C-alpha positions in Angstrom: -0.3 -0.1 0.2 1.5 3.4 -0.8 2.4 5.9 2.3 -0.3 8.1 2.3 0.0 12.2 3.1 -1.8 14.2 5.5 -0.9 12.3 8.6 -0.7 13.8 12.1 0.7 12.3 14.7 -1.0 11.8 18.4 0.3 11.5 22.2 -1.1 9.9 24.8 -0.4 10.2 28.6 2.0 7.1 30.5 2.5 8.4 33.7 4.4 11.7 33.3 5.6 11.2 30.3 4.0 12.1 26.8 4.6 8.8 24.3 3.6 8.7 20.9 0.2 7.1 19.9 -1.5 6.3 16.2 -0.7 8.7 13.4 -4.5 10.1 12.3 -4.9 11.6 9.3 -7.6 14.6 9.3 -9.0 14.2 5.3 -11.8 17.3 4.6 -12.7 17.9 8.5 -12.8 21.5 9.1 -14.6 21.8 6.1 -18.6 23.0 6.2 -20.6 20.3 7.2 -18.1 18.3 8.9 -17.8 19.3 12.3 -19.1 15.7 13.5 -16.3 14.3 15.2 -16.6 9.8 15.1 -13.3 8.0 17.2 -12.5 4.9 15.8 -14.2 1.4 17.7 -11.9 -1.4 17.5 -13.4 -5.3 17.0 -11.7 -8.2 17.6 -10.6 -10.4 14.1 -9.0 -12.9 16.3 -9.8 -16.0 14.7 -11.4 -14.7 11.3 -11.5 -16.7 8.0 -14.4 -14.5 5.9 -15.2 -11.2 5.3 -18.4 -10.2 3.6 -18.1 -6.6 1.7 -21.7 -5.2 2.1 -22.1 -1.7 0.4 -22.7 0.0 -3.2 -20.0 0.8 -5.3 -17.2 2.3 -3.4 -17.1 -0.9 -1.7 -17.1 -2.6 -5.2 -14.0 -0.3 -5.8 -15.9 0.7 -8.9 -12.4 3.1 -9.7 -9.9 1.4 -8.5 -7.7 0.6 -11.1 -6.7 -3.4 -10.2 -9.1 -5.8 -8.1 -5.8 -5.6 -5.7 -6.4 -1.2 -5.1 -9.7 -2.0 -3.9 -9.5 -0.9 -0.2 -11.4 -4.8 1.2 -9.0 -6.6 -1.0 -6.0 -4.9 0.5 -7.2 -4.7 4.3 -8.1 -8.3 3.5 -4.8 -9.2 2.8 -3.4 -6.9 5.4 -5.5 -8.7 8.2 -4.2 -12.7 7.0 -8.1 -13.0 6.2 -8.3 -16.5 4.0 -11.7 -15.4 1.9 -13.4 -12.7 0.5 -16.8 -12.1 -0.9 -17.4 -8.3 -2.3 -21.2 -8.7 -2.7 -21.2 -5.1 -2.9 -23.1 -3.5 -6.0 -23.0 0.1 -6.9 -26.0 2.4 -7.0 -27.6 0.0 -4.2 -28.5 0.7 -0.5 -28.5 -0.6 2.9 -32.0 -2.6 2.0 -29.9 -4.4 -0.9 -26.3 -4.6 1.3 -29.3 -6.9 4.2 -30.8 -8.8 1.4 -27.5 -9.9 -0.4 -26.9 -11.7 3.3 -30.3 -12.1 4.6 -30.1 -15.5 3.4 -26.6 -16.6 3.4 -25.0 -19.3 5.9 -21.8 -19.3 7.5 -20.8 -19.6 11.0 -20.9 -16.4 12.9 -17.6 -15.7 15.1 -15.6 -16.4 12.4 -17.0 -14.2 9.6 -16.6 -10.8 9.7 -19.3 -8.5 8.1 -18.3 -5.1 6.5 -20.7 -2.1 5.6 -19.6 0.8 3.7 -23.4 2.1 2.6 -25.8 4.1 3.5 -24.7 7.2 0.8 -27.3 6.0 -1.8 -29.9 6.5 0.1 -29.4 9.6 1.6 -29.0 10.9 -1.5 -31.9 10.7 -2.6 -34.1 10.7 0.4 -32.4 13.3 2.7 -34.4 13.3 6.2 -37.8 11.4 4.8 -39.5 9.9 7.7 -39.6 6.6 6.0 -35.9 6.9 4.2 -34.8 7.2 7.7 -37.2 4.0 9.2 -35.5 2.0 6.3 -31.9 2.7 6.7 -32.2 2.3 10.2 -34.3 -0.8 10.4 -31.5 -2.2 7.5 -28.8 -1.3 9.4 -30.7 -3.0 12.6 -31.1 -6.2 10.9 -27.2 -6.2 10.0 -26.3 -6.6 13.4 -29.1 -9.4 13.9 -27.3 -11.0 11.2 -24.0 -11.9 13.8 -25.3 -12.4 16.6 -28.5 -15.2 16.5 -27.8 -18.5 16.8 -30.4 -20.0 15.6 -33.2 -19.6 12.9 -37.0 -20.2 12.4 -39.0 -19.8 9.6 -42.6 -18.0 11.2 -44.5 -20.8 9.2 -43.1 -23.5 10.7 -45.3 -26.1 12.1 -43.8 -25.4 15.3 -45.7 -22.1 15.7 -49.0 -21.9 16.6 -51.3 -19.6 14.5 -54.8 -18.6 14.3 -56.9 -16.9 12.3 -56.2 -17.1 8.4 -52.4 -17.1 7.5 -51.0 -17.2 4.0 -47.0 -18.3 2.8 -45.5 -15.2 2.2 -42.1 -15.0 0.2 -40.1 -13.0 2.6 -36.7 -13.6 0.7 -37.8 -11.4 -1.9 -38.1 -8.2 -0.5 -35.2 -8.9 1.9 -36.4 -11.4 4.4 -35.0 -14.7 5.3 -37.5 -17.3 4.2 -40.0 -17.9 1.3 -38.7 -21.2 -0.1 -40.7 -24.8 -0.6 -44.3 -25.3 1.0 -46.3 -23.0 3.4 -46.0 -23.5 6.5 -42.9 -24.9 6.0 -40.0 -23.0 4.9 -42.3 -19.5 4.2 -42.7 -16.4 6.0 -46.6 -16.5 7.2 -49.0 -13.4 7.1 -52.4 -12.6 9.3 -54.9 -11.5 6.9 -55.6 -7.7 6.4 -57.8 -6.7 8.7 -58.7 -10.3 10.2 -58.1 -11.0 13.6 -55.0 -13.7 14.3 -51.8 -14.1 16.0 -48.7 -15.9 15.8 -46.5 -17.5 18.9 -43.9 -19.3 19.7 -42.2 -20.6 22.4 -38.4 -21.1 22.7 -35.4 -22.0 25.8 -32.7 -20.8 26.4 -29.5 -22.1 27.9 -26.6 -20.2 30.4 -24.8 -17.6 28.0 -27.9 -16.8 25.4 -28.5 -13.8 25.2 -32.1 -13.2 24.1 -34.2 -13.5 21.5 -35.4 -11.3 18.0 -38.2 -11.2 15.7 -38.3 -10.5 11.7 -41.3 -9.0 10.0 -42.2 -7.5 6.6 -43.5 -4.4 6.2 -44.0 -1.8 3.7 -43.3 2.3 2.5 -47.4 2.9 2.1 -47.7 4.2 -1.0 -47.3 2.2 -3.7 -47.8 -1.2 -1.4 -50.3 -0.7 1.2 -52.5 -2.9 3.2 -50.3 -3.5 6.2 -51.3 -2.8 9.8 -50.4 -3.0 13.4 -49.9 -5.8 16.1 -48.7 -6.3 19.5 -46.1 -8.2 20.5 -45.6 -9.8 24.0 -43.2 -11.6 25.7 -44.6 -14.1 28.8 -47.9 -12.3 28.7 -45.8 -9.0 29.2 -46.5 -6.5 26.6 -42.7 -5.2 25.3 -44.1 -3.8 21.8 -46.9 -1.9 19.8 -45.6 -2.1 16.0 -47.0 -0.2 13.0 -45.6 -2.2 10.0 -46.9 0.6 7.5 -44.7 3.1 6.1 -41.5 2.0 7.7 -39.6 2.2 4.0 -40.1 4.8 2.0 -40.6 3.8 -2.1 -37.7 5.6 -3.2 -36.6 3.5 -6.7 -32.5 3.4 -6.4 -33.3 2.0 -9.9 -33.0 -1.9 -9.3 -34.8 -1.7 -5.7 -38.2 -0.3 -5.3 -37.2 -0.2 -1.5 -41.5 -0.6 -1.0 -41.3 -3.3 1.4 -38.4 -4.7 3.7 -37.5 -6.1 7.4 -38.4 -5.1 10.5 -36.4 -6.4 13.3 -37.3 -6.2 17.3 -34.5 -8.2 20.0 -35.1 -8.8 23.4 -32.1 -9.2 25.9 -31.6 -10.5 29.4 -35.2 -12.6 29.8 -33.1 -15.5 31.8 -32.7 -18.9 31.2 -35.4 -21.2 31.0 -38.9 -21.3 28.9 -40.3 -18.2 27.2 -43.0 -17.4 24.8 -43.4 -14.5 22.5 -47.2 -14.2 20.9 -48.3 -11.8 18.3 -51.3 -10.4 18.3 -52.5 -8.7 15.0 -54.9 -5.7 15.9 -56.9 -6.9 12.8 -56.5 -3.1 10.8 -54.1 -4.8 8.0 -51.5 -7.6 7.0 -49.0 -8.7 9.6 -46.6 -10.4 8.2 -43.9 -12.0 9.7 -40.7 -13.6 8.8 -38.5 -15.4 11.6 -38.5 -16.0 15.2 -34.7 -16.0 15.7 -32.1 -16.5 19.5 -29.8 -14.5 20.1 -26.9 -16.6 20.8 -23.7 -16.1 23.7 -20.6 -13.1 22.8 -18.5 -16.2 22.0 -20.8 -17.4 18.7 -21.9 -14.1 17.7 -19.5 -11.9 14.8 -18.0 -9.1 14.3 -19.3 -6.3 11.8 -18.3 -2.9 11.4 -20.1 -0.2 9.9 -18.2 3.0 7.7 -19.2 6.5 8.1 -21.2 7.1 4.9 -18.6 9.1 3.4 -18.6 13.3 1.7 -19.3 14.2 -1.8 -17.5 16.7 -3.2 -20.3 19.7 -4.3 -20.6 17.8 -7.5 -20.8 14.4 -6.0 -24.1 15.2 -4.6 -25.9 16.3 -7.6 -24.3 14.1 -9.8 -27.4 11.9 -10.9 -31.0 12.1 -11.0 -32.9 13.6 -7.9 -30.2 14.0 -5.6 -30.9 15.7 -2.3 -27.8 15.0 0.1 -25.5 16.9 1.6 -22.6 16.4 4.3 -24.9 18.2 7.4 -27.5 15.3 6.1 -24.4 12.7 6.1 -23.5 13.4 9.8 -26.9 13.1 11.0 -27.3 9.5 9.0 -24.0 8.4 10.4 -24.5 9.1 14.4 -27.8 7.3 14.3 -25.5 4.5 13.1 -22.8 5.1 15.4 -25.4 5.3 18.0 -26.8 1.8 17.4 -23.3 0.3 17.2 -22.2 1.9 20.8 -25.6 0.3 22.0 -25.2 -3.2 20.6 -21.1 -2.8 22.0 -23.0 -1.6 24.8 -24.3 -5.4 25.3 -20.8 -6.7 24.8 -21.8 -8.0 20.5 -18.4 -7.4 18.3 -19.6 -3.9 16.6 -17.4 -1.4 15.3 -17.2 1.9 13.6 -14.8 3.9 10.7 -14.6 7.3 10.6 -14.5 7.6 7.3 -14.3 11.2 6.6 -11.3 11.7 9.1 -9.3 9.3 6.3 -10.6 10.0 2.7 -9.3 12.8 0.3 -11.5 15.0 -1.1 -9.2 17.0 -3.1 -7.6 14.0 -5.0 -9.0 11.0 -3.9 -12.0 11.6 -5.8 -13.4 10.1 -8.8 -14.1 13.6 -11.6 -17.6 12.6 -11.2 -17.4 13.9 -7.5 -18.1 10.4 -5.6 -16.4 7.6 -6.0 -13.0 6.7 -5.0 -9.3 6.6 -7.0 -6.5 4.4 -6.0 -5.5 7.5 -2.8 -8.6 7.3 -1.5 -9.2 3.5 -1.6 -5.4 3.2 0.3 -6.8 5.7 2.9 -9.6 3.8 3.5 -7.3 0.5 3.8 -6.0 2.5 6.6 -9.0 4.1 8.5 -10.4 0.8 8.3 -7.2 -0.7 10.6 -8.2 2.3 12.9 -11.3 -0.5 14.1 -9.3 -3.9 14.5 -8.5 -4.1 18.1 -5.3 -5.8 17.1 -4.2 -5.3 13.8 -2.3 -7.2 11.6 0.6 -5.1 10.8 
């Protein structure tokens, strides 16, 4: 990797002496709209042998001069991770990132998910309420993918259902289940306007942290008819959920973003038997995709999110009816950062990269003002390394 310029030496105090610490690249901080400062949040990658890349054309390295110059390829080689599967797709958003990984089976505690995404969502939807929900629903579902230890189809014979239920191909809309013959390996939905319920009894063993449940939802404009429901655990009301208007319906050219998953998780329920109940309010479709047991900290896998990167002024208007700004990017990054902190407080391996402390908006961008040349790919490799607890040199 080429040695990037623009690093500032930092120091920390040991006893009465100041000792040299990390060299930090300050990037374009200080420009208008870049007042937010995020620190790297580290995860331990010991034992990681597989890395999935999730994101848009920046993660795909669309303007790197070779595959070896892409930041994710450099990072994986540097950290001696055996296998890389880059699932990034140019022009897509966080819904697509989750959709790509949702149905893949792998060993979580030997697998890293590296996510650089959200720029396309922000550039198209700005701070629209449904765009915010879409982004955060997808982020939560990505984290959930790394911390669960078992997953059960909502249409399985192992659940109890009342009312009129039908099979639903949730995997088409970013969920997990959707193949086979209902009830079997399928999601399930309670008919619109009909009363009904869905119930699952499960047992947690020592170290298992809790459970999660994934629903399917809609944008409420193009796809309508979704309703509300109440969720109980051990007969205690834990959520009152509206499955309408959770996605923004803004097409990115390939993904309609009219339907997608919504995840609820519950922690520290205690060892033993528990029952989760979903009760429809009989005012629209209630679609349940899957029920999941959240495993031990040891069985969970690491996931690293990158701060949503800045563009230059041309990049924010490079194509289509785009409304993004650095200020809006900061707001989304802050929401993702706060969610990362929440799961870290629970002990899970969730990290964060302060992208905009590193990338160079003067010399590191392609002519369109958005995409990264080899310089920014090199700088981004350094950036991700700051989120690794024991980085290999």
